[in-house]
All heavy atoms as a GROMACS GRO file, in nm:
protein
  575
    1MET      N    1  10.894  10.628  10.937
    1MET     CA    2  10.961  10.678  10.816
    1MET      C    3  10.868  10.769  10.740
    1MET      O    4  10.750  10.746  10.727
    1MET     CB    5  11.001  10.565  10.733
    1MET     CG    6  11.083  10.591  10.601
    1MET     SD    7  11.140  10.444  10.531
    1MET     CE    8  11.241  10.514  10.408
    2ALA      N    9  10.925  10.880  10.681
    2ALA     CA   10  10.845  10.975  10.610
    2ALA      C   11  10.797  10.918  10.476
    2ALA      O   12  10.859  10.824  10.418
    2ALA     CB   13  10.934  11.102  10.585
    3GLU      N   14  10.690  10.964  10.431
    3GLU     CA   15  10.631  10.925  10.302
    3GLU      C   16  10.705  10.992  10.188
    3GLU      O   17  10.732  11.104  10.195
    3GLU     CB   18  10.486  10.956  10.296
    3GLU     CG   19  10.408  10.915  10.172
    3GLU     CD   20  10.266  10.949  10.173
    3GLU    OE1   21  10.206  10.966  10.280
    3GLU    OE2   22  10.206  10.962  10.063
    4ALA      N   23  10.731  10.917  10.082
    4ALA     CA   24  10.797  10.969   9.959
    4ALA      C   25  10.707  11.051   9.880
    4ALA      O   26  10.593  11.017   9.866
    4ALA     CB   27  10.855  10.850   9.880
    5VAL      N   28  10.748  11.162   9.830
    5VAL     CA   29  10.681  11.248   9.740
    5VAL      C   30  10.763  11.284   9.622
    5VAL      O   31  10.885  11.253   9.618
    5VAL     CB   32  10.645  11.388   9.819
    5VAL    CG1   33  10.561  11.364   9.939
    5VAL    CG2   34  10.765  11.460   9.857
    6SER      N   35  10.704  11.346   9.516
    6SER     CA   36  10.771  11.378   9.396
    6SER      C   37  10.864  11.494   9.422
    6SER      O   38  10.830  11.587   9.496
    6SER     CB   39  10.669  11.414   9.287
    6SER     OG   40  10.733  11.475   9.185
    7LEU      N   41  10.980  11.496   9.360
    7LEU     CA   42  11.074  11.613   9.374
    7LEU      C   43  11.003  11.737   9.327
    7LEU      O   44  11.030  11.845   9.383
    7LEU     CB   45  11.199  11.583   9.288
    7LEU     CG   46  11.306  11.691   9.289
    7LEU    CD1   47  11.365  11.711   9.422
    7LEU    CD2   48  11.413  11.648   9.189
    8ARG      N   49  10.914  11.733   9.232
    8ARG     CA   50  10.841  11.854   9.184
    8ARG      C   51  10.769  11.922   9.298
    8ARG      O   52  10.755  12.041   9.292
    8ARG     CB   53  10.746  11.810   9.075
    8ARG     CG   54  10.654  11.928   9.032
    8ARG     CD   55  10.547  11.870   8.938
    8ARG     NE   56  10.581  11.914   8.811
    8ARG     CZ   57  10.489  11.914   8.706
    8ARG    NH1   58  10.364  11.864   8.727
    8ARG    NH2   59  10.521  11.956   8.584
    9SER      N   60  10.724  11.846   9.396
    9SER     CA   61  10.630  11.919   9.500
    9SER      C   62  10.717  11.989   9.605
    9SER      O   63  10.649  12.056   9.688
    9SER     CB   64  10.549  11.802   9.575
    9SER     OG   65  10.635  11.712   9.644
   10LEU      N   66  10.844  11.984   9.607
   10LEU     CA   67  10.924  12.059   9.698
   10LEU      C   68  10.926  12.212   9.670
   10LEU      O   69  10.904  12.250   9.564
   10LEU     CB   70  11.070  12.006   9.696
   10LEU     CG   71  11.097  11.861   9.732
   10LEU    CD1   72  11.241  11.829   9.734
   10LEU    CD2   73  11.037  11.819   9.866
   11ARG      N   74  10.940  12.283   9.774
   11ARG     CA   75  10.944  12.430   9.769
   11ARG      C   76  11.082  12.480   9.776
   11ARG      O   77  11.175  12.402   9.830
   11ARG     CB   78  10.864  12.489   9.888
   11ARG     CG   79  10.718  12.454   9.871
   11ARG     CD   80  10.646  12.509   9.990
   11ARG     NE   81  10.507  12.458   9.986
   11ARG     CZ   82  10.410  12.500  10.067
   11ARG    NH1   83  10.437  12.576  10.169
   11ARG    NH2   84  10.293  12.441  10.058
   12VAL      N   85  11.110  12.600   9.740
   12VAL     CA   86  11.241  12.659   9.750
   12VAL      C   87  11.286  12.657   9.896
   12VAL      O   88  11.210  12.695   9.985
   12VAL     CB   89  11.244  12.802   9.692
   12VAL    CG1   90  11.371  12.865   9.719
   12VAL    CG2   91  11.214  12.802   9.548
   13GLY      N   92  11.405  12.612   9.925
   13GLY     CA   93  11.462  12.600  10.056
   13GLY      C   94  11.446  12.457  10.118
   13GLY      O   95  11.521  12.430  10.210
   14ASP      N   96  11.369  12.374  10.056
   14ASP     CA   97  11.354  12.235  10.106
   14ASP      C   98  11.476  12.163  10.073
   14ASP      O   99  11.531  12.163   9.964
   14ASP     CB  100  11.224  12.171  10.043
   14ASP     CG  101  11.099  12.215  10.106
   14ASP    OD1  102  11.098  12.284  10.209
   14ASP    OD2  103  10.990  12.182  10.051
   15THR      N  104  11.511  12.067  10.160
   15THR     CA  105  11.620  11.976  10.142
   15THR      C  106  11.558  11.838  10.155
   15THR      O  107  11.482  11.806  10.258
   15THR     CB  108  11.732  11.990  10.247
   15THR    OG1  109  11.786  12.123  10.228
   15THR    CG2  110  11.849  11.885  10.224
   16ALA      N  111  11.599  11.741  10.068
   16ALA     CA  112  11.539  11.608  10.073
   16ALA      C  113  11.631  11.511  10.022
   16ALA      O  114  11.740  11.528   9.959
   16ALA     CB  115  11.410  11.597   9.981
   17LYS      N  116  11.608  11.378  10.056
   17LYS     CA  117  11.696  11.263  10.019
   17LYS      C  118  11.620  11.183   9.905
   17LYS      O  119  11.510  11.157   9.923
   17LYS     CB  120  11.722  11.179  10.136
   17LYS     CG  121  11.823  11.068  10.114
   17LYS     CD  122  11.860  10.991  10.235
   17LYS     CE  123  11.968  10.899  10.218
   17LYS     NZ  124  12.010  10.840  10.338
   18ILE      N  125  11.689  11.163   9.794
   18ILE     CA  126  11.629  11.080   9.688
   18ILE      C  127  11.610  10.937   9.727
   18ILE      O  128  11.709  10.874   9.777
   18ILE     CB  129  11.713  11.098   9.560
   18ILE    CG1  130  11.717  11.235   9.512
   18ILE    CG2  131  11.655  11.003   9.458
   18ILE    CD1  132  11.817  11.264   9.401
   19THR      N  133  11.490  10.883   9.709
   19THR     CA  134  11.470  10.743   9.739
   19THR      C  135  11.461  10.654   9.615
   19THR      O  136  11.489  10.538   9.619
   19THR     CB  137  11.332  10.724   9.811
   19THR    OG1  138  11.226  10.779   9.736
   19THR    CG2  139  11.336  10.800   9.951
   20SER      N  140  11.416  10.719   9.506
   20SER     CA  141  11.415  10.634   9.382
   20SER      C  142  11.405  10.723   9.261
   20SER      O  143  11.354  10.834   9.267
   20SER     CB  144  11.290  10.533   9.380
   20SER     OG  145  11.173  10.611   9.376
   21VAL      N  146  11.448  10.677   9.148
   21VAL     CA  147  11.434  10.734   9.011
   21VAL      C  148  11.369  10.631   8.924
   21VAL      O  149  11.422  10.531   8.896
   21VAL     CB  150  11.575  10.774   8.954
   21VAL    CG1  151  11.560  10.836   8.823
   21VAL    CG2  152  11.654  10.869   9.053
   22ASP      N  153  11.250  10.669   8.873
   22ASP     CA  154  11.166  10.573   8.804
   22ASP      C  155  11.141  10.622   8.655
   22ASP      O  156  11.031  10.595   8.597
   22ASP     CB  157  11.039  10.548   8.867
   22ASP     CG  158  11.058  10.479   9.010
   22ASP    OD1  159  11.143  10.389   9.014
   22ASP    OD2  160  10.992  10.526   9.102
   23ALA      N  161  11.232  10.689   8.604
   23ALA     CA  162  11.223  10.742   8.454
   23ALA      C  163  11.246  10.624   8.355
   23ALA      O  164  11.314  10.529   8.391
   23ALA     CB  165  11.322  10.849   8.436
   24PRO      N  166  11.183  10.638   8.245
   24PRO     CA  167  11.200  10.536   8.142
   24PRO      C  168  11.324  10.551   8.062
   24PRO      O  169  11.374  10.663   8.045
   24PRO     CB  170  11.077  10.551   8.047
   24PRO     CG  171  11.048  10.700   8.067
   24PRO     CD  172  11.084  10.732   8.205
   25GLY      N  173  11.394  10.446   8.025
   25GLY     CA  174  11.497  10.432   7.931
   25GLY      C  175  11.607  10.532   7.948
   25GLY      O  176  11.672  10.547   8.049
   26GLU      N  177  11.636  10.612   7.836
   26GLU     CA  178  11.749  10.704   7.826
   26GLU      C  179  11.729  10.812   7.932
   26GLU      O  180  11.835  10.862   7.982
   26GLU     CB  181  11.762  10.760   7.688
   26GLU     CG  182  11.872  10.851   7.664
   26GLU     CD  183  12.009  10.785   7.668
   26GLU    OE1  184  12.012  10.659   7.649
   26GLU    OE2  185  12.110  10.855   7.690
   27LEU      N  186  11.619  10.858   7.961
   27LEU     CA  187  11.594  10.964   8.058
   27LEU      C  188  11.644  10.921   8.192
   27LEU      O  189  11.706  11.002   8.272
   27LEU     CB  190  11.448  11.008   8.062
   27LEU     CG  191  11.412  11.114   8.159
   27LEU    CD1  192  11.497  11.243   8.136
   27LEU    CD2  193  11.264  11.144   8.161
   28ASN      N  194  11.621  10.797   8.230
   28ASN     CA  195  11.674  10.745   8.359
   28ASN      C  196  11.820  10.758   8.364
   28ASN      O  197  11.877  10.796   8.467
   28ASN     CB  198  11.632  10.596   8.373
   28ASN     CG  199  11.655  10.550   8.513
   28ASN    OD1  200  11.760  10.554   8.560
   28ASN    ND2  201  11.549  10.482   8.576
   29ARG      N  202  11.893  10.716   8.263
   29ARG     CA  203  12.037  10.722   8.263
   29ARG      C  204  12.088  10.866   8.272
   29ARG      O  205  12.175  10.901   8.344
   29ARG     CB  206  12.092  10.658   8.130
   29ARG     CG  207  12.250  10.658   8.132
   29ARG     CD  208  12.301  10.608   8.003
   29ARG     NE  209  12.276  10.708   7.893
   29ARG     CZ  210  12.338  10.830   7.876
   29ARG    NH1  211  12.434  10.869   7.966
   29ARG    NH2  212  12.308  10.913   7.782
   30ARG      N  213  12.022  10.965   8.200
   30ARG     CA  214  12.061  11.096   8.198
   30ARG      C  215  12.040  11.157   8.333
   30ARG      O  216  12.123  11.231   8.387
   30ARG     CB  217  11.974  11.183   8.097
   30ARG     CG  218  12.032  11.321   8.071
   30ARG     CD  219  11.953  11.385   7.958
   30ARG     NE  220  11.824  11.442   7.998
   30ARG     CZ  221  11.807  11.555   8.075
   30ARG    NH1  222  11.917  11.620   8.120
   30ARG    NH2  223  11.693  11.602   8.104
   31ILE      N  224  11.925  11.132   8.403
   31ILE     CA  225  11.903  11.181   8.538
   31ILE      C  226  12.012  11.134   8.632
   31ILE      O  227  12.067  11.207   8.708
   31ILE     CB  228  11.763  11.147   8.588
   31ILE    CG1  229  11.655  11.229   8.508
   31ILE    CG2  230  11.743  11.166   8.729
   31ILE    CD1  231  11.514  11.183   8.530
   32ARG      N  232  12.044  11.007   8.627
   32ARG     CA  233  12.144  10.943   8.711
   32ARG      C  234  12.278  10.994   8.683
   32ARG      O  235  12.368  11.020   8.770
   32ARG     CB  236  12.141  10.790   8.702
   32ARG     CG  237  12.017  10.738   8.771
   32ARG     CD  238  12.002  10.582   8.747
   32ARG     NE  239  11.882  10.528   8.797
   32ARG     CZ  240  11.869  10.476   8.930
   32ARG    NH1  241  11.971  10.474   9.001
   32ARG    NH2  242  11.757  10.433   8.960
   33ASP      N  243  12.313  11.028   8.558
   33ASP     CA  244  12.442  11.085   8.516
   33ASP      C  245  12.469  11.221   8.581
   33ASP      O  246  12.574  11.267   8.594
   33ASP     CB  247  12.459  11.094   8.368
   33ASP     CG  248  12.486  10.957   8.307
   33ASP    OD1  249  12.506  10.856   8.373
   33ASP    OD2  250  12.485  10.951   8.175
   34MET      N  251  12.356  11.298   8.610
   34MET     CA  252  12.362  11.428   8.669
   34MET      C  253  12.387  11.416   8.819
   34MET      O  254  12.408  11.514   8.889
   34MET     CB  255  12.228  11.506   8.643
   34MET     CG  256  12.217  11.552   8.508
   34MET     SD  257  12.088  11.668   8.486
   34MET     CE  258  11.946  11.563   8.497
   35GLY      N  259  12.383  11.293   8.871
   35GLY     CA  260  12.418  11.275   9.013
   35GLY      C  261  12.292  11.253   9.094
   35GLY      O  262  12.294  11.247   9.219
   36LEU      N  263  12.171  11.251   9.035
   36LEU     CA  264  12.041  11.238   9.102
   36LEU      C  265  12.018  11.091   9.119
   36LEU      O  266  11.947  11.021   9.034
   36LEU     CB  267  11.934  11.306   9.031
   36LEU     CG  268  11.948  11.456   9.010
   36LEU    CD1  269  11.859  11.512   8.904
   36LEU    CD2  270  11.929  11.524   9.148
   37THR      N  271  12.083  11.034   9.222
   37THR     CA  272  12.074  10.880   9.246
   37THR      C  273  12.016  10.864   9.379
   37THR      O  274  12.020  10.952   9.468
   37THR     CB  275  12.214  10.821   9.233
   37THR    OG1  276  12.298  10.884   9.327
   37THR    CG2  277  12.269  10.829   9.102
   38PRO      N  278  11.950  10.744   9.407
   38PRO     CA  279  11.898  10.715   9.535
   38PRO      C  280  12.005  10.728   9.647
   38PRO      O  281  12.120  10.689   9.623
   38PRO     CB  282  11.849  10.566   9.522
   38PRO     CG  283  11.820  10.560   9.381
   38PRO     CD  284  11.923  10.636   9.310
   39GLY      N  285  11.968  10.796   9.755
   39GLY     CA  286  12.067  10.821   9.859
   39GLY      C  287  12.124  10.956   9.860
   39GLY      O  288  12.172  11.010   9.965
   40SER      N  289  12.121  11.020   9.747
   40SER     CA  290  12.176  11.167   9.729
   40SER      C  291  12.078  11.263   9.796
   40SER      O  292  11.958  11.244   9.804
   40SER     CB  293  12.182  11.207   9.582
   40SER     OG  294  12.270  11.113   9.514
   41THR      N  295  12.142  11.365   9.856
   41THR     CA  296  12.061  11.477   9.911
   41THR      C  297  12.067  11.603   9.813
   41THR      O  298  12.167  11.633   9.770
   41THR     CB  299  12.123  11.517  10.049
   41THR    OG1  300  12.123  11.404  10.127
   41THR    CG2  301  12.043  11.628  10.115
   42VAL      N  302  11.942  11.649   9.794
   42VAL     CA  303  11.927  11.759   9.714
   42VAL      C  304  11.858  11.885   9.781
   42VAL      O  305  11.783  11.855   9.875
   42VAL     CB  306  11.852  11.734   9.582
   42VAL    CG1  307  11.920  11.637   9.493
   42VAL    CG2  308  11.707  11.689   9.619
   43LYS      N  309  11.888  12.004   9.747
   43LYS     CA  310  11.817  12.127   9.805
   43LYS      C  311  11.761  12.207   9.683
   43LYS      O  312  11.832  12.224   9.590
   43LYS     CB  313  11.919  12.208   9.882
   43LYS     CG  314  11.854  12.328   9.946
   43LYS     CD  315  11.944  12.408  10.029
   43LYS     CE  316  11.869  12.524  10.088
   43LYS     NZ  317  11.949  12.606  10.192
   44VAL      N  318  11.642  12.238   9.695
   44VAL     CA  319  11.580  12.326   9.602
   44VAL      C  320  11.625  12.475   9.625
   44VAL      O  321  11.594  12.525   9.736
   44VAL     CB  322  11.422  12.318   9.603
   44VAL    CG1  323  11.363  12.413   9.502
   44VAL    CG2  324  11.378  12.174   9.582
   45VAL      N  325  11.701  12.530   9.538
   45VAL     CA  326  11.752  12.661   9.551
   45VAL      C  327  11.681  12.767   9.466
   45VAL      O  328  11.700  12.884   9.491
   45VAL     CB  329  11.903  12.666   9.521
   45VAL    CG1  330  11.977  12.586   9.627
   45VAL    CG2  331  11.934  12.627   9.388
   46GLY      N  332  11.588  12.729   9.375
   46GLY     CA  333  11.512  12.830   9.304
   46GLY      C  334  11.415  12.766   9.200
   46GLY      O  335  11.434  12.647   9.168
   47ARG      N  336  11.337  12.859   9.148
   47ARG     CA  337  11.238  12.814   9.047
   47ARG      C  338  11.231  12.930   8.949
   47ARG      O  339  11.240  13.042   8.982
   47ARG     CB  340  11.103  12.778   9.104
   47ARG     CG  341  11.101  12.647   9.182
   47ARG     CD  342  10.956  12.606   9.196
   47ARG     NE  343  10.942  12.469   9.261
   47ARG     CZ  344  10.945  12.360   9.191
   47ARG    NH1  345  10.940  12.365   9.066
   47ARG    NH2  346  10.935  12.250   9.256
   48ALA      N  347  11.199  12.900   8.823
   48ALA     CA  348  11.178  12.999   8.723
   48ALA      C  349  11.039  13.065   8.754
   48ALA      O  350  10.959  13.012   8.825
   48ALA     CB  351  11.166  12.932   8.586
   49PRO      N  352  11.011  13.177   8.696
   49PRO     CA  353  10.889  13.255   8.727
   49PRO      C  354  10.765  13.166   8.708
   49PRO      O  355  10.669  13.188   8.781
   49PRO     CB  356  10.893  13.369   8.626
   49PRO     CG  357  11.039  13.395   8.602
   49PRO     CD  358  11.110  13.259   8.611
   50LEU      N  359  10.758  13.077   8.606
   50LEU     CA  360  10.643  12.996   8.590
   50LEU      C  361  10.655  12.860   8.660
   50LEU      O  362  10.584  12.766   8.623
   50LEU     CB  363  10.612  12.975   8.442
   50LEU     CG  364  10.576  13.107   8.363
   50LEU    CD1  365  10.566  13.089   8.221
   50LEU    CD2  366  10.457  13.174   8.425
   51GLN      N  367  10.749  12.849   8.754
   51GLN     CA  368  10.772  12.727   8.836
   51GLN      C  369  10.840  12.615   8.758
   51GLN      O  370  10.846  12.506   8.809
   51GLN     CB  371  10.645  12.687   8.900
   51GLN     CG  372  10.570  12.783   8.986
   51GLN     CD  373  10.668  12.831   9.096
   51GLN    OE1  374  10.720  12.759   9.174
   51GLN    NE2  375  10.682  12.968   9.110
   52ASP      N  376  10.882  12.644   8.637
   52ASP     CA  377  10.953  12.529   8.562
   52ASP      C  378  11.055  12.601   8.475
   52ASP      O  379  11.031  12.691   8.394
   52ASP     CB  380  10.851  12.468   8.469
   52ASP     CG  381  10.901  12.341   8.405
   52ASP    OD1  382  11.004  12.284   8.448
   52ASP    OD2  383  10.848  12.300   8.307
   53PRO      N  384  11.186  12.561   8.484
   53PRO     CA  385  11.243  12.451   8.558
   53PRO      C  386  11.266  12.483   8.705
   53PRO      O  387  11.253  12.594   8.753
   53PRO     CB  388  11.367  12.418   8.484
   53PRO     CG  389  11.414  12.555   8.439
   53PRO     CD  390  11.280  12.623   8.397
   54VAL      N  391  11.322  12.383   8.777
   54VAL     CA  392  11.360  12.394   8.918
   54VAL      C  393  11.509  12.388   8.932
   54VAL      O  394  11.574  12.310   8.853
   54VAL     CB  395  11.285  12.283   9.002
   54VAL    CG1  396  11.332  12.142   8.956
   54VAL    CG2  397  11.325  12.299   9.154
   55ALA      N  398  11.572  12.471   9.017
   55ALA     CA  399  11.716  12.468   9.037
   55ALA      C  400  11.741  12.383   9.168
   55ALA      O  401  11.681  12.412   9.266
   55ALA     CB  402  11.769  12.609   9.048
   56LEU      N  403  11.842  12.296   9.150
   56LEU     CA  404  11.870  12.206   9.258
   56LEU      C  405  12.018  12.213   9.293
   56LEU      O  406  12.100  12.230   9.202
   56LEU     CB  407  11.840  12.062   9.213
   56LEU     CG  408  11.694  12.028   9.173
   56LEU    CD1  409  11.696  11.888   9.124
   56LEU    CD2  410  11.604  12.038   9.289
   57ARG      N  411  12.052  12.209   9.412
   57ARG     CA  412  12.188  12.207   9.464
   57ARG      C  413  12.225  12.067   9.507
   57ARG      O  414  12.144  12.006   9.590
   57ARG     CB  415  12.205  12.306   9.578
   57ARG     CG  416  12.348  12.333   9.619
   57ARG     CD  417  12.408  12.436   9.522
   57ARG     NE  418  12.536  12.473   9.569
   57ARG     CZ  419  12.628  12.513   9.494
   57ARG    NH1  420  12.604  12.534   9.359
   57ARG    NH2  421  12.748  12.541   9.531
   58LEU      N  422  12.328  12.009   9.451
   58LEU     CA  423  12.362  11.873   9.472
   58LEU      C  424  12.516  11.863   9.471
   58LEU      O  425  12.578  11.893   9.366
   58LEU     CB  426  12.302  11.779   9.363
   58LEU     CG  427  12.342  11.641   9.349
   58LEU    CD1  428  12.280  11.562   9.464
   58LEU    CD2  429  12.302  11.588   9.215
   59SER      N  430  12.575  11.818   9.580
   59SER     CA  431  12.719  11.796   9.593
   59SER      C  432  12.796  11.926   9.540
   59SER      O  433  12.891  11.916   9.470
   59SER     CB  434  12.763  11.674   9.506
   59SER     OG  435  12.698  11.561   9.551
   60GLY      N  436  12.757  12.037   9.581
   60GLY     CA  437  12.821  12.164   9.549
   60GLY      C  438  12.802  12.213   9.417
   60GLY      O  439  12.861  12.311   9.363
   61VAL      N  440  12.710  12.153   9.339
   61VAL     CA  441  12.680  12.192   9.198
   61VAL      C  442  12.532  12.230   9.191
   61VAL      O  443  12.449  12.162   9.253
   61VAL     CB  444  12.710  12.075   9.101
   61VAL    CG1  445  12.675  12.113   8.958
   61VAL    CG2  446  12.856  12.037   9.115
   62THR      N  447  12.502  12.336   9.106
   62THR     CA  448  12.365  12.362   9.082
   62THR      C  449  12.318  12.313   8.948
   62THR      O  450  12.390  12.338   8.846
   62THR     CB  451  12.333  12.523   9.085
   62THR    OG1  452  12.386  12.562   9.219
   62THR    CG2  453  12.189  12.555   9.067
   63ILE      N  454  12.202  12.240   8.936
   63ILE     CA  455  12.165  12.193   8.817
   63ILE      C  456  12.014  12.231   8.799
   63ILE      O  457  11.945  12.264   8.895
   63ILE     CB  458  12.169  12.033   8.806
   63ILE    CG1  459  12.092  11.967   8.917
   63ILE    CG2  460  12.319  11.991   8.811
   63ILE    CD1  461  12.084  11.817   8.903
   64MET      N  462  11.970  12.233   8.679
   64MET     CA  463  11.829  12.268   8.640
   64MET      C  464  11.763  12.145   8.595
   64MET      O  465  11.823  12.061   8.513
   64MET     CB  466  11.821  12.373   8.536
   64MET     CG  467  11.891  12.508   8.575
   64MET     SD  468  11.821  12.590   8.713
   64MET     CE  469  11.672  12.664   8.628
   65LEU      N  470  11.641  12.125   8.632
   65LEU     CA  471  11.561  12.010   8.594
   65LEU      C  472  11.420  12.051   8.559
   65LEU      O  473  11.361  12.129   8.640
   65LEU     CB  474  11.563  11.909   8.719
   65LEU     CG  475  11.527  11.764   8.690
   65LEU    CD1  476  11.622  11.700   8.589
   65LEU    CD2  477  11.518  11.690   8.817
   66ARG      N  478  11.366  12.006   8.448
   66ARG     CA  479  11.221  12.037   8.420
   66ARG      C  480  11.138  11.957   8.516
   66ARG      O  481  11.164  11.856   8.562
   66ARG     CB  482  11.189  11.986   8.278
   66ARG     CG  483  11.267  12.062   8.169
   66ARG     CD  484  11.226  12.008   8.029
   66ARG     NE  485  11.316  12.061   7.934
   66ARG     CZ  486  11.400  11.994   7.863
   66ARG    NH1  487  11.413  11.862   7.881
   66ARG    NH2  488  11.476  12.046   7.769
   67ASN      N  489  11.017  12.020   8.536
   67ASN     CA  490  10.922  11.949   8.635
   67ASN      C  491  10.878  11.816   8.575
   67ASN      O  492  10.859  11.718   8.655
   67ASN     CB  493  10.794  12.047   8.647
   67ASN     CG  494  10.822  12.157   8.742
   67ASN    OD1  495  10.904  12.144   8.837
   67ASN    ND2  496  10.747  12.265   8.731
   68LYS      N  497  10.866  11.808   8.448
   68LYS     CA  498  10.837  11.678   8.385
   68LYS      C  499  10.938  11.578   8.433
   68LYS      O  500  10.901  11.448   8.449
   68LYS     CB  501  10.832  11.700   8.231
   68LYS     CG  502  10.790  11.581   8.155
   68LYS     CD  503  10.774  11.626   8.012
   68LYS     CE  504  10.810  11.517   7.915
   68LYS     NZ  505  10.794  11.557   7.774
   69GLU      N  506  11.067  11.606   8.428
   69GLU     CA  507  11.171  11.514   8.476
   69GLU      C  508  11.165  11.490   8.622
   69GLU      O  509  11.192  11.382   8.670
   69GLU     CB  510  11.302  11.570   8.425
   69GLU     CG  511  11.317  11.574   8.278
   69GLU     CD  512  11.432  11.668   8.236
   69GLU    OE1  513  11.480  11.750   8.314
   69GLU    OE2  514  11.470  11.654   8.122
   70ALA      N  515  11.137  11.591   8.699
   70ALA     CA  516  11.129  11.584   8.844
   70ALA      C  517  11.025  11.496   8.888
   70ALA      O  518  11.034  11.435   8.998
   70ALA     CB  519  11.118  11.725   8.907
   71ASP      N  520  10.919  11.477   8.811
   71ASP     CA  521  10.804  11.389   8.849
   71ASP      C  522  10.851  11.237   8.867
   71ASP      O  523  10.791  11.161   8.935
   71ASP     CB  524  10.699  11.391   8.748
   71ASP     CG  525  10.618  11.520   8.757
   71ASP    OD1  526  10.615  11.580   8.864
   71ASP    OD2  527  10.546  11.556   8.654
   72TYR      N  528  10.967  11.208   8.797
   72TYR     CA  529  11.017  11.066   8.802
   72TYR      C  530  11.099  11.032   8.933
   72TYR      O  531  11.141  10.928   8.947
   72TYR     CB  532  11.095  11.034   8.677
   72TYR     CG  533  11.018  11.030   8.556
   72TYR    CD1  534  11.036  11.124   8.459
   72TYR    CD2  535  10.919  10.926   8.531
   72TYR    CE1  536  10.962  11.122   8.343
   72TYR    CE2  537  10.848  10.925   8.409
   72TYR     CZ  538  10.866  11.022   8.319
   72TYR     OH  539  10.797  11.015   8.199
   73ILE      N  540  11.128  11.140   9.008
   73ILE     CA  541  11.219  11.131   9.118
   73ILE      C  542  11.142  11.137   9.251
   73ILE      O  543  11.073  11.239   9.275
   73ILE     CB  544  11.329  11.240   9.113
   73ILE    CG1  545  11.401  11.231   8.984
   73ILE    CG2  546  11.420  11.225   9.237
   73ILE    CD1  547  11.495  11.346   8.957
   74SER      N  548  11.150  11.035   9.328
   74SER     CA  549  11.080  11.036   9.462
   74SER      C  550  11.189  11.069   9.568
   74SER      O  551  11.304  11.026   9.571
   74SER     CB  552  11.024  10.895   9.494
   74SER     OG  553  10.924  10.861   9.401
   75VAL      N  554  11.140  11.157   9.665
   75VAL     CA  555  11.225  11.201   9.778
   75VAL      C  556  11.149  11.191   9.911
   75VAL      O  557  11.029  11.181   9.908
   75VAL     CB  558  11.270  11.347   9.749
   75VAL    CG1  559  11.352  11.354   9.626
   75VAL    CG2  560  11.150  11.440   9.746
   76VAL      N  561  11.219  11.192  10.023
   76VAL     CA  562  11.168  11.214  10.153
   76VAL      C  563  11.234  11.337  10.214
   76VAL      O  564  11.354  11.362  10.197
   76VAL     CB  565  11.189  11.088  10.244
   76VAL    CG1  566  11.101  10.968  10.185
   76VAL    CG2  567  11.338  11.044  10.251
   77LEU      N  568  11.156  11.410  10.286
   77LEU     CA  569  11.210  11.531  10.354
   77LEU      C  570  11.282  11.497  10.483
   77LEU      O  571  11.264  11.395  10.536
   77LEU     CB  572  11.098  11.621  10.387
   77LEU     CG  573  11.023  11.683  10.261
   77LEU    CD1  574  10.897  11.762  10.305
   77LEU    CD2  575  11.110  11.762  10.184
   0.00000   0.00000   0.00000
């Protein structure tokens, strides 16, 4: 089994499966409400010029996530 890494560490074009979301309190709920739940597959489709935020493609929808928030999400490639 592949080792889990932070969503922040992915590069544009990478596709990964979410293994866990470990954000505190309300942030955890907000991240999960966006569809970023364990078992979901995400693709990194872009990054802002300073690498923050990151654009993710999930279930046909593109969402933006700050790197600070992406640090709470573990994925496997």
